[in-house]
C-alpha positions in Angstrom: 91.2 155.3 37.6 93.3 155.4 40.8 97.1 155.3 40.4 98.7 152.1 41.6 100.9 152.3 44.7 104.2 150.6 45.2 102.6 147.9 47.4 100.1 147.0 44.6 102.9 146.3 42.1 104.6 143.8 44.5 101.2 142.2 45.3 100.8 141.5 41.6 104.2 139.8 41.6 103.1 137.5 44.4 99.9 136.5 42.5 101.9 135.9 39.4 104.1 133.4 41.3 101.1 131.6 42.7 99.6 131.4 39.2 102.8 130.1 37.6 103.2 127.5 40.4 99.6 126.4 39.9 100.2 126.1 36.1 103.3 123.9 36.6 101.5 121.6 39.1 98.5 121.3 36.7 100.7 120.4 33.7 102.7 117.9 35.7 99.5 116.1 36.9 98.1 116.2 33.3 101.2 114.7 31.8 101.3 112.0 34.5 97.7 111.1 33.9 98.2 110.9 30.1 101.3 108.8 30.5 99.5 106.4 32.8 96.5 106.2 30.5 98.8 105.4 27.5 100.6 102.7 29.5 97.4 101.1 30.6 96.1 101.1 27.0 99.3 99.4 25.9 98.9 96.8 28.6 95.3 96.1 27.7 96.3 95.6 24.1 99.0 93.2 25.0 102.1 95.1 24.0 103.4 95.3 27.5 104.1 98.8 28.8 105.4 100.0 25.4 103.1 102.8 24.1 105.0 103.1 20.9 104.5 99.5 19.9 100.7 99.7 20.6 98.4 100.2 17.6 95.0 100.5 19.1 92.8 103.6 18.8 93.3 104.4 22.6 97.1 104.3 22.2 97.1 106.4 19.0 94.8 109.0 20.7 97.0 109.1 23.8 100.2 109.6 21.6 98.5 112.4 19.7 97.4 114.1 22.9 100.8 113.8 24.5 102.4 115.2 21.4 99.9 118.1 21.1 100.2 119.1 24.7 104.0 118.7 24.7 104.3 122.2 23.1 102.5 123.9 26.1 105.6 124.0 28.4 107.5 125.8 25.7 105.1 128.8 26.0 105.4 129.1 29.8 108.7 131.1 29.8 107.3 133.5 27.3 104.2 134.1 29.3 106.3 134.6 32.5 108.5 137.1 30.6 105.6 139.1 29.3 104.0 139.2 32.8 107.3 140.3 34.5 107.8 142.9 31.7 104.3 144.3 32.5 105.2 144.5 36.2 108.5 146.3 35.5 106.6 148.8 33.4 104.2 149.3 36.3 107.2 149.9 38.6 108.7 152.4 36.2 105.3 154.2 36.0 105.0 154.3 39.8 108.5 155.3 40.6 109.3 157.3 37.5 106.3 159.6 37.6 107.3 161.3 40.9 109.9 163.9 40.1 
């Protein structure tokens, strides 16, 4: 296995940024779609635009899905911290090994 050079560690940081930005955009679009789906199900049932007053299976499924996926954004900072910690360890290995 070849040792990683300084440039390789910084390239990983750039790819981490692109990955995190993609994840945030994907989550935003998913939550927007779920919100619009729930609102449309509520309108079709006749409860206006109020998802909480709706009692149909479509509304219940949408509420459960929104609640279940609502925990995902809480994990994003932990994932970012772990990835940055790994990159810092890589920097220490690259710079600290040359004495």
